[in-house]
C-alpha positions, -999 to +999 in steps of 0.1 A: -886-410+013-857-431+024-855-447-011-853-412-026-825-402-003-805-434-011-810-428-048-798-392-045-768-403-025-759-429-052-764-403-079-741-379-060-714-406-057-716-414-094-712-377-102-682-374-079-666-405-095-672-389-129-656-357-118-626-376-105-622-394-138-625-361-157-599-345-135-574-374-140-580-371-178-574-333-177-542-337-156-529-363-182-538-339-210-520-310-193-489-332-189-490-341-226-493-304-234-463-296-212-442-322-229-452-308-263-444-273-252-409-284-239-402-302-272-413-271-291-390-249-270-361-273-275-367-272-313-368-234-312-336-233-291-318-256-316-334-241-347-343-275-359-367-303-350-346-329-331-355-366-332-344-389-304-344-426-299-357-441-267-321-449-257-311-413-263-339-400-242-331-424-214-294-414-218-303-377-212-293-364-247-322-339-250-313-324-216-276-323-226-284-305-258-305-279-239-278-275-213-250-269-239-269-242-257-260-206-248-296-193-245-309-178-213-337-203-214-313-233-215-313-241-178-352-239-176-356-262-206-329-286-194-345-289-160-378-298-176-360-325-197-344-342-167-346-380-169-358-385-133-394-373-128-388-362-092-360-337-103-379-324-133-402-293-135-434-307-120-462-286-134-469-263-164-474-234-139-439-240-124-424-242-159-442-209-168-429-192-136-393-203-143-395-191-179-411-158-168-383-153-142-356-157-168-375-134-192-379-107-166-342-109-157-330-095-189 
């Protein structure tokens, strides 16, 4: 009986570890989708597909382009493109809420 309980406990731990790995994978996938969405919105804003070098990205060129544009979405897209992660839009849900608030304003 004790052996069976130990086996079940080990199985439960393995399942929890698998769920943790899966959740990390899903979070990374969501982050990639958010980056794709922001790139797509910048392309729609500029009416062209922009290409940036690593130096331009680190220099804040994508954010500057979004900021300079006259669209009502410019500030939301520019915030999502900030160079420093801690100042950037943190989640897809937060980004969606910011876009929705701009859309509902006018």
